DRENDO-1510 file (C-alpha; in Angstrom, 1 decimal, always signed):
<recs>
REC; n; res; u; v; w
REC; 1; MET; +40.9; +16.0; +80.6 .
REC; 2; ALA; +38.0; +12.9; +81.1 .
REC; 3; ASP; +39.8; +13.2; +85.1 .
REC; 4; ARG; +39.4; +16.3; +85.3 .
REC; 5; TYR; +36.3; +16.9; +84.3 .
REC; 6; PRO; +33.9; +13.7; +84.7 .
REC; 7; THR; +31.4; +13.4; +82.3 .
REC; 8; SER; +28.6; +10.9; +81.9 .
REC; 9; VAL; +25.9; +10.8; +79.0 .
REC; 10; PRO; +22.2; +9.9; +80.6 .
REC; 11; TYR; +20.8; +10.3; +77.0 .
REC; 12; ARG; +21.3; +9.2; +73.4 .
REC; 13; ARG; +19.7; +9.3; +70.4 .
REC; 14; ALA; +18.1; +6.1; +69.8 .
REC; 15; MET; +17.6; +4.9; +73.1 .
REC; 16; ASP; +14.8; +3.8; +75.5 .
REC; 17; GLY; +12.5; +4.2; +72.7 .
REC; 18; TYR; +12.7; +7.6; +71.6 .
REC; 19; HIS; +14.8; +9.5; +68.4 .
REC; 20; THR; +15.8; +12.1; +70.0 .
REC; 21; TYR; +16.3; +13.7; +73.4 .
REC; 22; ARG; +16.5; +17.2; +73.6 .
REC; 23; ILE; +15.8; +20.3; +76.0 .
REC; 24; PRO; +17.7; +19.6; +78.5 .
REC; 25; ALA; +17.0; +20.9; +82.6 .
REC; 26; ALA; +18.9; +19.8; +85.8 .
REC; 27; VAL; +18.1; +20.2; +89.7 .
REC; 28; VAL; +19.8; +18.7; +92.9 .
REC; 29; THR; +17.4; +17.4; +95.5 .
REC; 30; GLY; +17.4; +17.9; +99.2 .
REC; 31; ALA; +18.8; +14.6; +99.5 .
REC; 32; GLY; +21.5; +14.8; +97.1 .
REC; 33; THR; +20.2; +13.4; +94.1 .
REC; 34; VAL; +20.6; +15.0; +90.3 .
REC; 35; LEU; +17.3; +15.0; +88.8 .
REC; 36; ALA; +17.8; +15.5; +84.8 .
REC; 37; PHE; +14.7; +16.4; +82.6 .
REC; 38; ALA; +14.7; +16.4; +78.9 .
REC; 39; GLU; +12.1; +16.1; +75.8 .
REC; 40; GLY; +12.0; +12.5; +74.6 .
REC; 41; ARG; +10.9; +12.7; +71.2 .
REC; 42; ARG; +9.2; +9.8; +69.7 .
REC; 43; GLY; +9.6; +9.5; +65.9 .
REC; 44; SER; +11.9; +12.6; +65.1 .
REC; 45; ALA; +14.0; +15.3; +66.0 .
REC; 46; SER; +11.3; +18.1; +65.7 .
REC; 47; ASP; +9.9; +20.2; +68.1 .
REC; 48; SER; +6.5; +18.8; +67.6 .
REC; 49; GLY; +4.6; +15.4; +67.6 .
REC; 50; HIS; +5.1; +12.8; +70.1 .
REC; 51; ILE; +7.2; +14.3; +72.7 .
REC; 52; ASP; +7.2; +13.0; +76.5 .
REC; 53; LEU; +9.0; +14.7; +79.2 .
REC; 54; VAL; +11.4; +11.9; +80.7 .
REC; 55; LEU; +13.4; +11.5; +83.8 .
REC; 56; LYS; +16.9; +10.4; +84.9 .
REC; 57; ARG; +18.1; +10.2; +88.5 .
REC; 58; SER; +21.7; +10.3; +89.6 .
REC; 59; SER; +22.7; +9.3; +93.2 .
REC; 60; ASP; +26.5; +10.0; +92.8 .
REC; 61; GLY; +26.5; +13.8; +91.6 .
REC; 62; GLY; +25.5; +13.0; +87.7 .
REC; 63; ARG; +28.5; +10.1; +87.4 .
REC; 64; THR; +25.9; +7.5; +86.8 .
REC; 65; TRP; +22.1; +7.5; +85.8 .
REC; 66; GLY; +18.8; +5.0; +87.0 .
REC; 67; GLU; +16.6; +4.0; +84.2 .
REC; 68; LEU; +14.7; +6.2; +82.5 .
REC; 69; GLN; +11.3; +7.6; +84.1 .
REC; 70; VAL; +8.4; +9.5; +81.9 .
REC; 71; VAL; +7.3; +12.3; +84.1 .
REC; 72; ALA; +4.3; +13.4; +81.9 .
REC; 73; THR; +2.8; +12.8; +78.4 .
REC; 74; GLU; -0.1; +15.0; +76.3 .
REC; 75; PRO; -2.8; +12.1; +76.6 .
REC; 76; ARG; -3.2; +11.9; +72.7 .
REC; 77; ARG; +0.4; +11.4; +71.9 .
REC; 78; GLY; +0.8; +15.3; +71.9 .
REC; 79; THR; +3.8; +17.1; +72.9 .
REC; 80; ALA; +4.9; +17.9; +76.5 .
REC; 81; GLY; +8.0; +19.5; +77.2 .
REC; 82; ASN; +10.0; +22.5; +78.3 .
REC; 83; PRO; +10.4; +21.5; +81.5 .
REC; 84; ALA; +11.2; +24.0; +84.4 .
REC; 85; PRO; +12.1; +21.9; +87.6 .
REC; 86; MET; +12.5; +23.3; +90.7 .
REC; 87; VAL; +13.1; +21.9; +94.8 .
REC; 88; LEU; +11.6; +23.5; +97.5 .
REC; 89; ASP; +13.1; +23.9; +101.1 .
REC; 90; ASP; +10.2; +21.3; +102.3 .
REC; 91; GLY; +12.0; +18.7; +99.8 .
REC; 92; ARG; +9.4; +18.6; +97.5 .
REC; 93; ILE; +10.0; +18.7; +93.6 .
REC; 94; VAL; +8.0; +21.3; +91.6 .
REC; 95; LEU; +8.1; +21.0; +87.7 .
REC; 96; VAL; +6.2; +23.3; +85.1 .
REC; 97; PHE; +6.0; +22.7; +81.3 .
REC; 98; VAL; +3.9; +22.9; +78.4 .
REC; 99; ARG; +1.7; +20.7; +76.4 .
REC; 100; GLN; +0.2; +21.0; +73.2 .
REC; 101; GLY; -1.7; +19.0; +71.0 .
REC; 102; PRO; -0.8; +16.1; +68.2 .
REC; 103; SER; -1.0; +18.1; +65.2 .
REC; 104; ALA; -0.1; +21.8; +66.4 .
REC; 105; THR; +2.9; +23.2; +65.2 .
REC; 106; GLU; +4.9; +26.2; +66.6 .
REC; 107; GLU; +4.1; +27.8; +63.0 .
REC; 108; LYS; +0.8; +26.8; +62.7 .
REC; 109; ILE; +0.1; +27.9; +67.0 .
REC; 110; ARG; +1.6; +31.7; +65.7 .
REC; 111; ARG; -0.9; +31.9; +62.8 .
REC; 112; GLY; -3.5; +31.5; +65.0 .
REC; 113; GLN; -4.6; +28.2; +63.2 .
REC; 114; VAL; -4.6; +25.9; +66.0 .
REC; 115; ALA; -7.6; +25.7; +68.4 .
REC; 116; ALA; -7.3; +26.7; +71.8 .
REC; 117; ALA; -7.3; +23.0; +73.2 .
REC; 118; ASP; -4.8; +21.8; +70.7 .
REC; 119; GLY; -2.4; +25.0; +71.5 .
REC; 120; ARG; +0.4; +25.2; +74.3 .
REC; 121; ARG; -1.4; +25.0; +78.1 .
REC; 122; VAL; +0.5; +24.8; +80.9 .
REC; 123; PHE; +0.8; +22.4; +83.8 .
REC; 124; VAL; +2.4; +21.4; +87.0 .
REC; 125; THR; +3.6; +18.2; +89.1 .
REC; 126; VAL; +5.1; +17.6; +92.2 .
REC; 127; SER; +7.2; +14.5; +93.4 .
REC; 128; ALA; +7.2; +14.4; +96.9 .
REC; 129; ASP; +9.6; +11.3; +97.4 .
REC; 130; ASP; +12.9; +12.6; +95.7 .
REC; 131; GLY; +11.6; +12.7; +92.1 .
REC; 132; VAL; +10.6; +8.7; +92.1 .
REC; 133; THR; +6.5; +9.7; +91.6 .
REC; 134; TRP; +5.1; +12.2; +90.2 .
REC; 135; SER; +1.9; +13.7; +90.7 .
REC; 136; GLU; -0.8; +14.0; +88.1 .
REC; 137; PRO; -0.5; +17.5; +85.8 .
REC; 138; ARG; -2.8; +19.8; +86.8 .
REC; 139; GLU; -3.6; +23.3; +84.4 .
REC; 140; ILE; -2.6; +26.5; +85.4 .
REC; 141; THR; -3.1; +28.1; +82.1 .
REC; 142; ALA; -6.2; +30.1; +82.6 .
REC; 143; SER; -4.0; +31.7; +85.8 .
REC; 144; VAL; -0.6; +32.6; +83.1 .
REC; 145; LYS; -1.2; +32.9; +80.0 .
REC; 146; ARG; -3.2; +35.9; +78.4 .
REC; 147; PRO; -5.9; +35.2; +76.4 .
REC; 148; GLU; -4.0; +37.0; +73.0 .
REC; 149; TRP; -1.0; +35.1; +73.5 .
REC; 150; ARG; -0.4; +32.3; +71.2 .
REC; 151; TRP; +2.8; +30.7; +71.5 .
REC; 152; TYR; +3.6; +30.3; +74.9 .
REC; 153; ALA; +6.9; +28.3; +76.9 .
REC; 154; THR; +8.4; +28.0; +80.1 .
REC; 155; THR; +12.0; +28.4; +80.5 .
REC; 156; PRO; +13.6; +25.8; +79.5 .
REC; 157; GLY; +15.8; +24.9; +82.2 .
REC; 158; HIS; +16.0; +24.9; +86.0 .
REC; 159; ALA; +13.5; +27.6; +87.6 .
REC; 160; LEU; +14.1; +29.5; +91.1 .
REC; 161; VAL; +13.4; +29.4; +94.3 .
REC; 162; LEU; +13.5; +33.0; +95.6 .
REC; 163; ARG; +15.8; +32.3; +99.1 .
REC; 164; HIS; +16.3; +36.3; +100.4 .
REC; 165; GLY; +14.5; +39.2; +101.0 .
REC; 166; PRO; +11.1; +40.1; +101.3 .
REC; 167; HIS; +10.1; +37.5; +98.7 .
REC; 168; ALA; +11.9; +34.8; +100.0 .
REC; 169; GLY; +10.2; +31.7; +99.3 .
REC; 170; ARG; +8.3; +32.7; +95.9 .
REC; 171; LEU; +8.8; +30.8; +93.3 .
REC; 172; LEU; +9.9; +32.0; +89.7 .
REC; 173; VAL; +9.5; +31.2; +86.6 .
REC; 174; PRO; +10.7; +32.3; +83.0 .
REC; 175; ALA; +8.4; +32.2; +80.2 .
REC; 176; ASN; +8.1; +33.6; +76.5 .
REC; 177; HIS; +5.3; +34.4; +74.0 .
REC; 178; SER; +3.7; +35.8; +71.0 .
REC; 179; LEU; +1.8; +38.4; +70.5 .
REC; 180; PRO; -1.1; +38.7; +67.5 .
REC; 181; PRO; +0.2; +39.9; +64.4 .
REC; 182; ALA; -1.0; +43.6; +62.7 .
REC; 183; GLY; -1.2; +44.9; +59.1 .
REC; 184; GLN; +0.2; +42.0; +56.9 .
REC; 185; ASP; +2.0; +39.9; +59.3 .
REC; 186; ASN; +1.1; +36.4; +60.1 .
REC; 187; GLY; +2.5; +36.1; +63.7 .
REC; 188; THR; +5.7; +34.5; +62.9 .
REC; 189; GLU; +7.9; +37.1; +62.7 .
REC; 190; GLY; +10.4; +37.3; +65.6 .
REC; 191; LYS; +9.1; +41.0; +66.4 .
REC; 192; TYR; +6.4; +39.5; +68.0 .
REC; 193; ASN; +8.0; +37.4; +70.6 .
REC; 194; GLY; +7.7; +38.4; +74.2 .
REC; 195; GLY; +8.7; +37.7; +77.7 .
REC; 196; HIS; +7.0; +37.4; +81.3 .
REC; 197; CYS; +7.5; +35.2; +84.6 .
REC; 198; LEU; +5.5; +32.8; +86.3 .
REC; 199; LEU; +5.2; +33.6; +89.8 .
REC; 200; SER; +3.9; +31.1; +92.9 .
REC; 201; ASP; +3.7; +32.4; +96.3 .
REC; 202; ASP; +2.0; +29.2; +98.0 .
REC; 203; GLY; +4.5; +26.7; +96.9 .
REC; 204; GLY; +3.2; +26.6; +93.3 .
REC; 205; GLN; -0.7; +26.2; +94.9 .
REC; 206; THR; -1.5; +29.2; +92.7 .
REC; 207; TRP; +0.4; +30.6; +90.3 .
REC; 208; ARG; -0.1; +34.4; +88.5 .
REC; 209; ILE; +1.9; +36.3; +86.1 .
REC; 210; GLY; +4.7; +38.7; +87.3 .
REC; 211; TYR; +6.4; +41.1; +84.6 .
REC; 212; VAL; +5.8; +41.4; +81.0 .
REC; 213; ASP; +8.4; +42.3; +78.2 .
REC; 214; ASP; +6.9; +42.3; +74.8 .
REC; 215; ASN; +7.6; +45.5; +72.4 .
REC; 216; PRO; +7.2; +44.3; +68.3 .
REC; 217; ASP; +9.7; +47.0; +67.8 .
REC; 218; GLY; +12.5; +44.5; +66.3 .
REC; 219; TYR; +14.8; +45.7; +68.8 .
REC; 220; VAL; +15.0; +43.4; +71.7 .
REC; 221; ASN; +12.6; +40.0; +70.9 .
REC; 222; VAL; +12.8; +38.2; +74.6 .
REC; 223; ASN; +12.3; +34.4; +74.2 .
REC; 224; GLU; +13.6; +31.8; +75.9 .
REC; 225; THR; +14.8; +33.1; +79.2 .
REC; 226; THR; +16.6; +31.8; +82.5 .
REC; 227; GLY; +16.9; +33.7; +85.9 .
REC; 228; ALA; +19.5; +33.7; +88.7 .
REC; 229; GLU; +18.8; +35.0; +92.4 .
REC; 230; LEU; +21.4; +37.6; +93.2 .
REC; 231; PRO; +22.8; +38.3; +96.9 .
REC; 232; GLY; +20.0; +40.1; +99.1 .
REC; 233; GLY; +17.2; +38.7; +96.4 .
REC; 234; ARG; +17.5; +40.5; +93.3 .
REC; 235; VAL; +16.5; +38.4; +90.5 .
REC; 236; TYR; +19.0; +38.2; +87.1 .
REC; 237; LEU; +17.6; +37.2; +83.7 .
REC; 238; ASN; +18.8; +36.7; +80.4 .
REC; 239; THR; +17.0; +35.7; +77.6 .
REC; 240; ARG; +17.5; +34.7; +73.4 .
REC; 241; THR; +17.1; +37.4; +71.2 .
REC; 242; ASP; +17.1; +37.3; +67.3 .
REC; 243; SER; +16.2; +40.8; +66.6 .
REC; 244; THR; +18.5; +44.1; +65.4 .
REC; 245; ALA; +19.6; +44.6; +68.5 .
REC; 246; PRO; +23.6; +44.2; +69.2 .
REC; 247; GLY; +24.5; +40.5; +69.9 .
REC; 248; THR; +22.0; +37.5; +70.5 .
REC; 249; ARG; +21.3; +38.0; +74.4 .
REC; 250; ALA; +19.5; +40.5; +76.3 .
REC; 251; ASP; +19.5; +40.4; +80.1 .
REC; 252; ALA; +17.1; +42.7; +83.1 .
REC; 253; CYS; +16.7; +42.8; +86.5 .
REC; 254; SER; +14.1; +42.3; +89.0 .
REC; 255; ALA; +13.9; +44.3; +92.4 .
REC; 256; ASP; +11.1; +43.1; +93.5 .
REC; 257; GLY; +11.0; +39.4; +93.2 .
REC; 258; GLY; +10.4; +39.3; +89.5 .
REC; 259; GLN; +7.0; +41.2; +89.2 .
REC; 260; THR; +8.5; +43.7; +87.6 .
REC; 261; LEU; +11.7; +44.9; +85.8 .
REC; 262; GLU; +13.8; +47.3; +87.0 .
REC; 263; LEU; +14.4; +48.5; +83.0 .
REC; 264; PRO; +13.2; +46.8; +80.2 .
REC; 265; PHE; +15.8; +43.8; +78.3 .
REC; 266; ARG; +18.5; +45.3; +77.3 .
REC; 267; PRO; +21.4; +44.1; +74.7 .
REC; 268; GLN; +24.3; +41.9; +76.4 .
REC; 269; ALA; +26.7; +42.0; +73.8 .
REC; 270; GLY; +29.4; +40.7; +76.0 .
REC; 271; LEU; +28.0; +37.1; +75.6 .
REC; 272; VAL; +28.8; +36.0; +71.7 .
REC; 273; GLY; +27.1; +33.3; +70.4 .
REC; 274; PRO; +24.4; +31.9; +67.7 .
REC; 275; VAL; +20.7; +32.4; +68.5 .
REC; 276; VAL; +20.2; +29.2; +71.2 .
REC; 277; GLU; +19.0; +29.2; +74.9 .
REC; 278; GLY; +21.6; +29.6; +77.7 .
REC; 279; SER; +21.4; +28.9; +81.6 .
REC; 280; VAL; +22.8; +31.2; +84.1 .
REC; 281; LEU; +23.9; +30.4; +87.6 .
REC; 282; TRP; +24.9; +31.9; +90.7 .
REC; 283; CYS; +27.0; +30.2; +93.2 .
REC; 284; ASP; +27.4; +31.8; +96.7 .
REC; 285; ALA; +31.0; +31.5; +98.2 .
REC; 286; PRO; +32.6; +32.5; +96.0 .
REC; 287; ASP; +30.1; +34.7; +94.6 .
REC; 288; VAL; +30.1; +34.4; +90.7 .
REC; 289; LEU; +27.3; +34.2; +88.2 .
REC; 290; LEU; +27.8; +31.8; +85.5 .
REC; 291; PHE; +26.4; +31.5; +82.2 .
REC; 292; SER; +26.6; +28.4; +79.7 .
REC; 293; GLY; +26.2; +28.4; +75.7 .
REC; 294; PRO; +27.8; +28.0; +72.9 .
REC; 295; ALA; +30.3; +30.5; +71.9 .
REC; 296; ALA; +30.8; +30.0; +68.7 .
REC; 297; PRO; +29.2; +33.5; +66.8 .
REC; 298; ASP; +27.5; +32.1; +63.8 .
REC; 299; ALA; +26.9; +28.2; +64.8 .
REC; 300; ARG; +25.4; +26.0; +67.7 .
REC; 301; ALA; +29.0; +24.5; +68.8 .
REC; 302; LEU; +32.1; +25.1; +71.5 .
REC; 303; MET; +29.8; +24.6; +74.6 .
REC; 304; THR; +31.5; +27.0; +77.1 .
REC; 305; VAL; +30.4; +28.1; +80.4 .
REC; 306; ARG; +31.5; +32.1; +81.3 .
REC; 307; ALA; +32.1; +33.8; +84.3 .
REC; 308; SER; +30.6; +37.6; +85.8 .
REC; 309; HIS; +32.6; +39.0; +88.9 .
REC; 310; ASP; +30.6; +42.1; +88.6 .
REC; 311; GLN; +26.4; +40.2; +88.4 .
REC; 312; GLY; +26.1; +40.2; +84.9 .
REC; 313; LEU; +27.8; +43.9; +83.5 .
REC; 314; THR; +31.0; +41.6; +81.8 .
REC; 315; TRP; +31.8; +37.9; +81.5 .
REC; 316; ARG; +34.7; +35.9; +80.6 .
REC; 317; PRO; +35.3; +32.6; +79.2 .
REC; 318; ALA; +36.1; +30.4; +82.1 .
REC; 319; HIS; +35.6; +26.9; +81.3 .
REC; 320; THR; +35.3; +25.7; +77.1 .
REC; 321; VAL; +34.1; +22.1; +76.8 .
REC; 322; SER; +35.0; +21.5; +73.5 .
REC; 323; GLY; +34.5; +22.7; +69.9 .
REC; 324; LEU; +32.2; +20.1; +68.9 .
REC; 325; PRO; +28.4; +20.6; +68.0 .
REC; 326; ALA; +26.4; +21.9; +71.0 .
REC; 327; ALA; +23.0; +23.4; +71.7 .
REC; 328; TYR; +21.0; +24.2; +74.8 .
REC; 329; SER; +22.2; +23.8; +78.3 .
REC; 330; ASP; +21.4; +23.8; +81.8 .
REC; 331; LEU; +23.7; +24.9; +85.3 .
REC; 332; VAL; +23.0; +23.0; +88.5 .
REC; 333; ARG; +24.9; +23.5; +91.9 .
REC; 334; VAL; +25.7; +19.9; +92.7 .
REC; 335; ASP; +27.5; +20.2; +96.1 .
REC; 336; GLY; +29.8; +22.8; +97.7 .
REC; 337; GLU; +32.9; +21.7; +95.4 .
REC; 338; THR; +31.3; +21.3; +91.9 .
REC; 339; VAL; +28.9; +22.6; +89.2 .
REC; 340; GLY; +27.3; +20.4; +86.8 .
REC; 341; LEU; +26.5; +21.1; +83.4 .
REC; 342; LEU; +23.9; +19.3; +81.2 .
REC; 343; TYR; +24.1; +20.1; +77.6 .
REC; 344; GLU; +23.3; +18.8; +74.4 .
REC; 345; THR; +26.0; +18.2; +72.0 .
REC; 346; GLY; +27.3; +15.2; +69.1 .
REC; 347; ASN; +30.5; +14.6; +66.9 .
REC; 348; PHE; +28.7; +15.5; +64.2 .
REC; 349; GLY; +25.9; +17.8; +65.2 .
REC; 350; PRO; +24.7; +18.9; +68.2 .
REC; 351; TYR; +21.7; +16.6; +68.9 .
REC; 352; GLU; +23.2; +13.3; +69.4 .
REC; 353; SER; +23.4; +13.1; +72.9 .
REC; 354; ILE; +22.6; +14.9; +76.2 .
REC; 355; ALA; +26.2; +14.7; +78.5 .
REC; 356; PHE; +26.5; +15.6; +81.9 .
REC; 357; ARG; +29.8; +17.2; +83.2 .
REC; 358; ARG; +31.6; +17.8; +86.6 .
REC; 359; ILE; +33.0; +21.4; +87.0 .
REC; 360; PRO; +35.0; +22.4; +90.1 .
REC; 361; VAL; +33.3; +26.1; +91.0 .
REC; 362; ALA; +36.8; +27.2; +92.3 .
REC; 363; GLU; +38.1; +26.6; +88.6 .
REC; 364; LEU; +34.6; +29.1; +87.3 .
REC; 365; ALA; +35.3; +31.2; +90.1 .
REC; 366; ALA; +39.4; +32.1; +89.6 .
REC; 367; PRO; +40.0; +35.7; +86.7 .
REC; 368; GLU; +43.0; +34.3; +86.5 .
REC; 369; HIS; +42.2; +30.6; +85.4 .
REC; 370; PRO; +42.2; +30.5; +81.2 .
REC; 371; ALA; +39.7; +28.5; +79.7 .
REC; 372; GLY; +39.3; +24.8; +79.9 .
</recs>
């Protein structure tokens, strides 16, 4: 198994001065370098507090990794995270991410108990040298976050540069937000979750809000969302949801480059798993849509890549990593023969490490192939 599916571990708990690494995102640069982003959590595994956005680079397809780099921080030792990287045709890497103050937590933000300066703010940084150095982060919050939105998060995972159709070149970052509550609610209820995307038509210089899908009816609560461009430029979006709708996933499509949705997000009960982030990736030649995420129905475990041969209507298991604990993940096309999977996993808990597995794309595309 180890030889057939080479697996490396770019991040391990308690290494390089960080308590825990979480929230993986991966892209491959024009030079073929694999960039593995994560949140480096200083004091604990908590989702808030002192968290830096970190990076490791691989020049051999994810087999070995260089030294840890800190890409972005929050100046007051708050949180910088939710990496959403994209590789442009000119070789630049655009990275969108969020920051929050050191005392802010998701619960406080959802309750409206945090000042705007300490709440969720959105930034962009750019690398023009294959991820070696990064520009000073530039804030874009006013362009992409409505004043009434409280919680806010980009993807997490890789974002999109559209390649086909009338919107070729557009940058698209799936994101989510929370609405202010009504009645006796306090804002922490899942029904106030909503989804949207960020769009840029000038290489990341200016940004705006694309589709918005939020309806506090408790049926589908759009949360962490991932996207893939289908042939012809149609965009497929898949989201985490914890709601009364069947299953824990929902999906939607956009025919206009993310500006609007053809239909609101609807349940995708064919993807069985816990409430957790997932990743999708379209693979040209052999024309297959992939989804990665834990497949245990009620636990963050059993990391599995599933495949769709009908652009997201139905799914089948294509590669099972292991039955071990596992949580967040991101898919990336490493080269013509290989798909990479960057994922959280461990022997006794899902947040012990972030691993990178190389999987033959031919195996993932073959309908007759059993799960790995």
